[in-house]
N, C-alpha and C positions, 0 to 999 in steps of 0.2 A: 188620588195616588195612582200611578201607572207603573208598568213594568216594560222595559225595553229588553228584547232578547234577540239574539242572532243565532242562526243555525248554519254550520259548515258541515254539510253532509259528506261523510267519508265515501259513501257509495257512488254518488253522482258528481261530487265536487261543487255542487251549487251552494252559494252563499245567499242567505235570506235574512232580512231585518224585519222585526215586527214590534209593534207597541200594543199593549193591552191595557185596559183600565179596570179598576176594581169591579169585578163582576164574577160571582161564583161560577157562572157557566163557562167562562173563558180562562180563569186563573189556574185551573188544575194542571195544565201542562207547563205553565211558566212560573208558578209561584214556588220556586225552590231556591235554596242557597247551598253553599258547600257543606253546611252542618246538617242538612235535612236529608231524609231518606228519599230515594227516587223509586217510584213504583215501576217495576219491570214487568208486571203482568198486563197492565193497561198499555196498549201500544201507542207510543208517541211517534208519529211518522214524519218523514221529510215531506214538505208540501209539493216538491217537484217529482221525485221518483217513488215516493210512498214507502221507502225503506224504513224499517224500524230503527229509531234512534236510541231507544232505551233497552237494548238487549241486556246490558249490565249497567250499574251505576257509573262505573268509570267510563264506559263508552258514551253514555249520555253527557257526562260532564266535559268530555273532550270535544263534543260536537255542538253543545248548546251553551251559550254565555248569557247570563241574566244580570240586568242592572235595574235596581228598583229606583223609582223616582218618588220623592216626597210630595 
């Protein structure tokens, strides 16, 4: 099982696509859906400009799209 996610950073405008596979070490940032809580204390950053993507849950959901694969 994997997760595809894309980041559209509002700060730098960079679009990035990623795929992760089930692994407890890498899933923390990507394993969310619209019904789950987004942790705003642990910084999730843009891989290009390092701007924090999860200042608020709404801000995170606007910048990160997650698609789960079976």
